[in-house]
C-alpha positions in Angstrom: -0.1 27.0 3.5 -1.7 24.6 6.0 0.0 21.3 6.8 -0.7 18.4 9.1 2.7 17.8 10.8 4.2 15.7 13.5 5.9 18.4 15.6 7.5 16.2 18.2 8.1 12.6 19.0 5.1 10.8 20.5 2.9 13.9 20.2 -0.4 14.2 18.3 0.0 15.8 14.9 -1.2 19.3 14.4 -2.5 21.4 11.6 -0.2 24.3 11.4 0.8 27.1 8.8 4.1 26.7 7.0 5.8 28.3 4.0 5.1 26.9 0.6 8.4 24.9 -0.4 10.4 25.8 -3.4 11.8 23.1 -5.7 15.5 22.7 -6.0 17.5 21.4 -9.0 15.9 18.2 -10.4 12.8 18.7 -8.3 9.2 19.5 -8.9 6.8 21.5 -6.9 3.3 19.8 -6.9 0.0 21.4 -5.8 -1.6 18.6 -3.9 -5.2 17.5 -5.2 -5.6 14.6 -2.8 -3.6 12.6 -0.3 -4.5 9.2 1.0 -4.1 8.1 4.6 -2.5 5.0 5.8 -2.4 2.9 9.1 1.3 3.3 9.1 0.8 7.1 9.7 -0.9 6.2 13.1 2.1 4.0 13.9 4.6 6.9 13.3 2.8 9.1 15.9 3.7 6.5 18.6 7.3 5.7 17.8 10.0 6.9 20.3 12.7 9.4 19.3 15.5 6.9 19.2 13.6 4.7 16.7 12.9 7.7 14.5 16.5 8.8 14.6 17.7 5.3 13.7 15.6 5.7 10.5 17.0 9.0 9.6 13.7 10.9 10.5 13.7 14.4 11.6 10.8 16.2 13.3 8.9 18.3 12.5 7.7 16.8 9.3 4.4 16.7 7.3 2.6 13.4 7.1 1.0 11.9 4.0 2.7 9.5 1.5 -0.1 8.7 -0.9 0.0 11.9 -2.9 -1.2 13.2 -6.3 -1.7 16.6 -7.8 -0.7 19.0 -10.5 2.7 20.3 -11.4 3.1 23.9 -10.1 6.7 24.7 -10.7 9.8 23.1 -12.1 13.2 23.1 -10.5 16.4 23.8 -12.5 17.1 21.1 -15.2 13.7 19.3 -15.0 12.2 18.1 -18.3 9.4 15.7 -19.1 6.5 17.5 -17.4 5.1 21.1 -17.6 3.0 23.2 -15.2 -0.5 21.9 -14.9 0.3 18.2 -15.6 -1.5 15.7 -13.5 1.1 13.6 -11.6 1.3 11.1 -8.8 4.3 10.7 -6.5 5.8 7.4 -5.7 5.3 6.4 -2.1 8.7 4.6 -1.3 11.7 6.9 -1.6 14.8 5.5 -3.2 18.2 6.7 -4.3 18.2 5.5 -8.0 21.9 4.6 -7.8 22.4 1.5 -5.6 22.3 -2.1 -7.0 18.6 -2.7 -5.7 17.4 0.5 -7.4 19.3 -0.3 -10.7 17.6 -3.7 -10.6 14.2 -2.1 -10.3 13.7 -3.1 -6.7 13.3 0.3 -5.2 11.5 -0.9 -2.1 14.7 -2.6 -0.9 16.8 0.6 -1.3 19.0 1.3 1.7 18.1 5.0 1.5 14.4 4.3 1.6 13.8 4.2 5.4 13.1 8.0 5.3 10.9 9.5 2.7 8.0 11.9 1.8 5.5 11.6 4.7 7.7 9.4 6.9 10.7 11.5 8.2 10.3 14.2 5.4 7.6 16.6 4.4 4.7 14.7 2.8 1.4 15.5 1.0 -0.9 16.5 3.8 -0.5 20.1 2.8 -1.2 22.5 -0.1 2.1 21.8 -1.9 4.9 19.2 -1.7 8.2 18.9 -3.4 9.5 15.7 -5.0 12.5 14.6 -7.1 11.6 14.1 -10.8 12.4 10.4 -10.7 9.6 9.9 -8.2 7.0 11.9 -10.4 4.6 9.6 -12.4 2.4 11.2 -15.2 -1.3 10.3 -14.6 -2.6 10.8 -18.2 -6.4 10.9 -18.0 -6.7 10.0 -14.4 -8.1 12.4 -11.8 -5.2 13.5 -9.5 -7.8 14.2 -6.8 -8.3 10.4 -6.1 -5.1 8.9 -7.7 -3.0 9.2 -4.6 -3.8 5.7 -3.0 -2.5 4.1 -6.2 1.0 5.0 -5.2 1.0 3.0 -1.9 -2.1 0.9 -1.3 -2.3 0.1 -5.1 1.3 -0.3 -5.7 2.0 -2.4 -2.7 -0.9 -4.6 -3.7 0.5 -4.9 -7.2 3.9 -5.9 -5.7 2.3 -8.6 -3.6 0.5 -10.1 -6.6 3.6 -9.9 -8.7 5.4 -12.1 -6.1 2.6 -14.6 -6.1 1.9 -14.5 -9.8 4.4 -17.4 -10.9 2.0 -19.9 -9.1 -1.2 -18.4 -10.6 -1.8 -20.1 -13.9 -4.9 -21.6 -15.3 -6.9 -23.5 -12.8 -5.1 -22.0 -9.8 -6.6 -20.6 -6.6 -5.4 -17.6 -4.5 -6.6 -16.6 -1.1 -6.6 -12.9 0.0 -6.8 -12.6 3.8 -8.2 -9.1 4.7 -10.1 -7.0 2.1 -9.9 -3.6 3.5 -8.0 -0.7 1.8 -5.2 -2.9 0.4 -7.3 -6.0 0.0 -9.7 -4.6 -2.4 -6.9 -3.4 -4.6 -5.3 -6.9 -4.4 -8.6 -8.5 -5.5 -8.9 -6.2 -8.5 -5.3 -6.6 -9.5 -5.5 -10.4 -9.4 -8.7 -10.2 -11.5 -7.1 -8.1 -14.0 -3.7 -9.9 -14.3 -4.2 -13.5 -13.6 -6.7 -16.3 -14.4 -6.7 -17.5 -10.8 -9.8 -18.2 -8.8 -9.9 -15.6 -6.0 -11.1 -16.4 -2.4 -11.4 -13.3 -0.2 -11.4 -13.6 3.5 -12.6 -11.1 6.1 -14.5 -11.0 9.3 -16.7 -8.0 8.1 -19.6 -9.1 6.0 -19.7 -5.7 4.3 -16.1 -6.1 3.2 -16.8 -9.5 1.9 -19.7 -8.1 -0.1 -17.4 -5.4 -1.6 -14.8 -8.1 -2.5 -17.5 -10.0 -4.5 -18.4 -6.7 -6.3 -14.7 -6.2 -7.2 -14.2 -9.7 -8.6 -13.8 -12.2 -5.9 -15.1 -15.7 -6.9 -15.8 -16.8 -3.3 -15.6 -15.2 0.1 -14.9 -16.7 3.6 -15.7 -15.5 7.0 -12.4 -15.0 8.9 -13.9 -15.9 12.2 -11.6 -17.1 15.0 -8.2 -18.6 14.4 -9.6 -22.1 14.5 -12.6 -21.3 12.2 -10.3 -19.6 9.7 -7.9 -22.6 9.7 -10.8 -25.0 9.1 -12.4 -22.9 6.3 -9.1 -22.4 4.5 -8.1 -26.1 4.8 -11.3 -27.0 3.0 -10.4 -25.0 -0.1 -9.2 -27.0 -3.1 -6.1 -25.8 -4.9 -4.8 -27.9 -7.9 -5.4 -31.3 -6.5 -2.2 -31.3 -4.4 -3.7 -30.6 -1.1 -3.9 -26.8 -0.9 -4.3 -23.5 -2.5 -1.6 -22.1 -4.9 -0.9 -18.8 -3.2 -2.0 -16.9 -0.1 -1.6 -13.1 0.2 -2.1 -12.2 3.9 -2.8 -8.4 4.4 -3.6 -8.9 8.1 -0.4 -10.5 9.5 -1.5 -11.9 12.9 -0.6 -15.2 14.4 -4.0 -16.6 13.3 -3.8 -15.5 9.8 -0.2 -16.5 9.1 -0.8 -20.0 10.6 -4.0 -20.5 8.6 -2.5 -19.1 5.4 0.5 -21.3 5.6 -1.6 -24.3 6.6 -3.8 -23.8 3.5 -0.8 -23.7 1.1 0.0 -26.5 -1.2 3.6 -27.8 -1.6 5.5 -25.3 -3.7 2.9 -22.6 -3.3 3.5 -18.9 -2.6 2.9 -17.1 0.7 3.1 -13.4 0.6 3.0 -11.4 3.8 1.8 -7.8 3.6 0.0 -7.1 6.8 1.9 -5.9 9.9 -0.5 -7.2 12.6 2.3 -8.4 14.9 2.0 -12.1 14.2 4.8 -14.7 13.9 5.2 -18.4 13.2 6.7 -20.5 16.0 6.3 -24.1 14.5 9.6 -25.7 13.3 10.3 -25.3 9.6 10.4 -29.0 9.1 6.7 -30.2 9.2 5.5 -26.7 9.9 6.1 -25.0 6.5 4.7 -26.3 3.2 7.6 -28.0 1.3 9.3 -25.8 -1.3 7.1 -22.9 -0.7 8.1 -19.5 -1.5 7.6 -17.1 1.5 7.9 -13.3 0.9 7.6 -10.3 3.2 6.4 -7.3 1.2 7.0 -3.7 2.4 6.4 -1.1 -0.2 6.7 -1.4 -3.9 8.8 -0.5 -7.0 8.4 2.5 -9.2 7.3 0.0 -11.9 4.5 -1.3 -9.6 3.2 2.2 -9.3 3.4 2.7 -13.1 1.6 -0.7 -13.8 -1.3 0.1 -11.3 -1.7 3.5 -12.6 -2.0 2.0 -16.2 -4.6 -0.5 -14.9 -6.6 2.4 -13.3 -6.3 4.4 -16.6 -7.7 1.3 -18.5 -10.6 1.1 -16.0 -9.5 -2.3 -14.7 -8.8 -0.9 -11.2 -10.8 1.6 -9.5 -10.1 3.7 -6.5 -12.9 4.1 -3.9 -12.3 6.8 -1.4 -14.0 8.5 1.5 -13.0 12.2 1.1 -12.3 14.8 3.9 -11.2 18.3 3.8 -7.7 19.0 5.4 -9.4 20.8 8.2 -11.0 17.4 9.3 -7.9 15.3 8.9 -7.9 14.1 12.5 -11.5 13.0 12.0 -10.4 11.0 9.0 -7.5 9.3 11.0 -10.1 8.4 13.7 -12.4 6.8 11.1 -9.5 4.9 9.6 -8.4 3.6 13.0 -12.0 2.6 14.0 -12.3 0.7 10.7 -15.5 2.5 9.7 -14.5 3.5 6.2 -15.7 1.8 3.0 -12.9 3.1 0.7 -9.5 4.6 1.3 -9.5 7.7 3.4 -8.6 10.7 1.3 -7.7 14.2 2.3 -8.4 17.1 0.0 -6.3 20.2 0.9 
């Protein structure tokens, strides 16, 4: 089969031919129907060998961690699925035995630094192997387009879950950045909370999409100063700010503006990895009694919940499709920001 693989550290990935893998005990072989692309894939290509080794990664490996398809073969001892079933594969890997996994917090599992598509073989290939605990039935959903639900969708659900305690009737939530994760976040907020949703982006086309997906208002991201002024003018619950901010960009400007717009006791959820920080002192610089969360990944339950929302028609997956032979072109479009939906590769 063909696979898009990182063959060496800090080298461009290549499309090469490799053997079809065989499932071991407790594993499932899945024929890939579609695999979503992620900005983190671009980061992986640039990391030095010592960083990859510290994470437990071994080259070569196949990229792709937003994978769905159909069961092709069962390993010894596997029950619960049969050949031909439509399934998705959880994006974060986890051991299932540690205290965080047993508490349903798989994204914090110490064994999750390496996984399918990041240090081990992922879904940008004809077939991929996964342990049964990471296999999620899709029911009526088309596996061709369901892959992005496992990362972009599930991570967005995880972020909304962290903000949800502050999002009762009459509340306001701001989503900064409405690209691939942002439009999932807007939909999940609309489906699971009564909050007024304000979507922020510098791209007018993305702001228009956010409105289509359920945002109640949109704001031009603009410069750092313009963003701070725009968010400062939003009314929350009468206590001087909005109830929650979900920052999917993560630059200095968005972090400062989001925290500045938050009311006392509100929730700030950082998802974006734009390299930003916050240098002001905590006293007088952070909203009093605010909950500040850094989200990286999601739990298995997040993936199940967002799959259920998609099956009910309350969350839709919008994709730009590419054949595997054009995967490099798909990554270039992702990097350039010219996609409308999530980049999706069809093996």
